[in-house]
N, C-alpha and C positions, 0 to 999 in steps of 0.2 A: 286751513290757516297755515299749516306747516310749510307748504310750498312757498308762501310769501315770507315766512320767517327765515327760510333758507336764503331767499333773495335779500332780505335784510342783512343777514350775516355776510353775504357775498359783497356787500357794499360798504361795510362799516369798519371802524377801528375803535377799540375800547382800551382804556387803561383801568385795570381793576383796583389797584391800590395807588391812588394818585400821589401820595406822599412817599411811597417806597420805590416806585419805578421811575426811571428817567429815560426820556426819548431824546435828550440833548445831544447824544452822540450817534444817532441814527445815520447822520451824514457827517462827512469830514468837515470840521469847522473851517479849515483853510479854504475849502472849495465853496462853502457857503459865503465866506467873506468875498471871494472872487466874483461870485454871482450876485452879490448884493445890488450893484448898480443896475443889472438887468431887471431884477424884481422891482426895484424902485421905479424904473421907467415903465414897467408893465402896470404897476399900480397907478402911476400917474396917468397913463393912457385910459385905464378903466375909469378913473375918477373923472377924466374929461368927458367920457361918454355919459356917465350917470349924471354929471352936473348939468348936462343939457336937458335932462328930464325933470330937474328940480324946478319948483315955482320960484319966482323972485323972492318972496318972503323966506322960503326955505334956504335959498342961497345966501341971503343976508344973515340969517341966523347962524349959518355954518361957516361964515367967512373967517372966523378966528380959529377954526379947528385945524390942528396939525396932524399929519400922518407920518409916523415913524416906522422904519423897518429894521428893528434890531435883529441880530443874527438868530437869537433864541429867545423865546418868550419867558415870562416870569413863572409859568407853571409847567415844569418839565415832566409832569405825569401824563401829558397828552401832547401829540404832535399837531393838534388843531387848536392852537392857543391864540385867539384874537380877542382884544379887549380895549376898553377906553378908560382913561384916567383923567381926573380934573373936572372942571365945571364948564358950562356952556361958553363962557368968554375965553377960556384958556384950556379947552379939552385937547387931549392927544389920543389919537387912535393908533394902536400898536398892531402892526401886521408883520410878525416875525418871518424872517427869510426861511427858517426851517419849516414853518407851517405852510408857507406859500409853496415851497418845493414839494412837500408831501402831497398837497392837493393836486399840484401839477402832475406829479408822477402817478397818482391814483387815476387821474383823468386819462393819462397816456396809456396806462395798463388796460383800462376799460376799452378805450378806443381800439387798441391793437388787437386784443383778444376778440372783441366783437367783429372787427373787420375780417379777421382770419377764421371766423366761425369756431373759435375755441370756447370751451366751457368757462363760464364765469364762476363756477364753483371752486376753481383754483384760488380765486380771490377770497372766497369764503374761507378756504383752508388757511390762507395767509392771515386773515383777520382773526380767525379763531386762535391761531398760534400766538399772536400778539396779545390777545385778550387773556390767555391762560398761562402765559409763561413770563418769566423775568428776563431782563436783558442778559443776565449771566447764563441763561439756558441756551443761548445762541452762540455760534462761532464768533470768536473775537470778543465776546462779552458785550455785544451791542445788538439792538434790534435791527433786523434787516430791512432796508428800504423796499418799497413796492416793486421797482423795476428789477432789482437784483434778485429778490426773493421769487418773483414770478417768472423769471427767465425771459423778460422782454428784451429784444435785441437792441443794442445801442443806437442802431439807425432806424428805429421804429418810426420816428417822425419824418423820415425821408419820403414816406408814402403820403402823397397829397391828401388822400381821403382820411387817413389816420390823423394827420396833423391838423386838418380842418376841424374834425370832430373833437379831438382832445383839447385844442385851444378854445373852441367854443364853450365846452363844458367848464374848463378852467376859468375863463373870463367871466362867465355867468356866476360861478361860485364866488369869485373875488368881488363882483359887483354886489351880490346879495350881502356878503359879509360887511363890506364898507357901509352899505346903506343901513344894515342892522345896527352897526355901531353909531352911525349918524342919528338913528332913531333914538338911541340912548341919550345922545347929546341934546336933541331937540326936546326930549321929555325931561331933561335935567336929571337923568338917572344914569350917570356913568357907573362903572363897577365900584361898588362900595361893600367891602366885606362886613358881615355881621348884621345885615338887614334881615328881617323875618322872611322865612321861606315864601310865604304867600305874596309878600310885597315884591320879592325878587322875581317870582313867577309872572306877576303882572307886568313888571318892567320888560321882561324878555318877550312876552306876547305883544306888547305895544311896539317894541323895536321890530319884531317880525312883520307886524301889520304895516308899519311905515315902509319897510324895504319892499314888500310885495306891491304896495300901492304905487310906489315910484316905478318899479320895473314894469308894471302893467301899462305904464304910459309909453313904453317902447316895444320893439319887436324882440321879446326875450324868449329864448328857449329854456324852459324851467328845469331841464335835466341837470344843469350845473347847480341850480338851487337845491334839488333833491340830493345830488351827490354830496354837497356840503352838509346838508341837514342830517343825512344818514351817517356821515363821518363824525359829526359832532354828537349825534345821539348816543352812540356807543362809547364815546369818550367820557360820558357821565357814568357814575357808579350805578350798578343794577343790583337790586336786592337778591335775586335768585343766585347770581354769580357769586356775590360776596358771602352768601349763606353756604354755598357749596365749598368755598375756600376757607370757611371757618372764621372769617372776619366778623360776620354778623351772626349772632346766636339768638337774637330776640328782636321784637319790633322796637324796643327801646334802643338797642344797639344800632339798628338801621337809622332811626331818627337822629341819633347822635352823629353817626357817620355823615349823613346828609348835611347836617348843620355845620359840621367841621370842614368837609371836603367839597361840598357842592352847594355853595351859597346861591348859585345861579342855576336853578334846576332846569333840566331838559325833560319834560314830562309827556305822557301820552296825550293829555289835554292840549298841550302846546302843538304837538304834531297834528292832532285832529283839527285844530283851529286853522293851521296852515293849509291842510287838505281842503277844508271848506272854502277857504279863500280862493284856492286854485279852481275849485268847481264853479264858483261864481264868476271868476275870470274867464273860464271856458265858455260860459253862457253868453258873455259879452263879446267874445272873440268873433271877428267878422269872417274868418276863413275856416274851412273844415279842418285842415291839418293842425293849426294851433289848438283848435278845440279838442281834437283827439289826443294830442300830446298832453295838454293840461289835464284832461280827464284821467289819462293813464298815470300821470305823476301823482295826482291826488289819490288814486287808488293805492299806489305804492306807499305813500305816507300813512294812509289809513291802516294798512296792514302792519306797518312798523309800529304804529301806536298800539295795535293789539298785542304785539309781543311785549311791550312795556307793561302790560297788565297780566303777564304770565310768568311769575317768578319760577315756576317749575321748569319751563322751557329754558330760561336763563341758566338755571342750575345744570340742566343737561348740556348746554353749550360749554359751560365751564369744565365739566367732566371730559367731554370730547376733546377739548383743547389740550388737556393734560396728557392725552393719549396719542396726540399727533406729533409730526415732526416736519422738517423742511422738505423731505422726500415727496410730500403730497403736492408740491407746487409746480411740477412740470406741466406745461400747457398740454391739454388733451381735448379731444373732440367732445362735443355735447353728448351726454348720455353715458360716457365712460365712467365706471365706478372709481371713486376716490375716497380717501379716508375721511373726507368731510361728512360722509354718510354715518360716521360714528355717532354724531349727535342724534340723528333720527333713530338709529338702531338702539342706542342706550335708552332713549325716552320710551320707545315702544316696549323695551324689555321691562321697564319699571311699571308699565300700565297693567 
């Protein structure tokens, strides 16, 4: 299981104390403002593609929905902050530019490292640092963005194969997010703080199911879906991590934290449900390659779900993060030892 948990860490971002940490200044606000029209155009293009997959009743029901791209989302404790406000006749889906940029950069980093046969464990090290440290712990008092932290060259997307892969992953992530939020609208369950945890969990699972059902109608590569899900997964609070940090000292503390900071839970059961959907999708796929890809992505999500049920491992990750620094993030070949091994070493020492 540990091998897959390391994969989980290599693809995720978490904010451990949502109210205390802010990702609002990960990027220069002036540059975000400058890039806002580009992201609005990109979301418009993605919407046009997924709209073609909707049934006529679905299109009619969503006709009044607006899509807004504010520079920064309402919840600055995570850089993956997408949400819906309002009701079905007047709902607005918010796709913040900062969050869109973060996912785009994450996709670019993965594509470039993979293309040049560099280890993805450097991304794990980056994620672990963001999970375990505050913005003030980094140079300039701000969280480093993926491309700068991972030493991805500015011209990474000049390589056609890198650009094609990065953009495909990015656009599929954007499509899933939009459809997930549309699923909330169609179910008449936009984001409403204060609903019971079990009700919120049901809303999220219904929105996931709608998004996957629509995307199955098209020729979708689910890597972008998995990329987004893994990014969102660790943006949620984890019991083991918060216990290691002293934020949570008992089960009652954990339940209070979840109720206060995570009204829309991202759970192991939710990930398992998505993995099962991908498995069923694979069985219906008409070609061998899509079947293999879907099965592989389902296995990834299943293993991530296992980590959600392992607070001890989460605690180990938190300790490893506190002992690491930016020096671990230089690109290196697969198999080269890096400080991300601190997590496994610390956990083995405890056993």
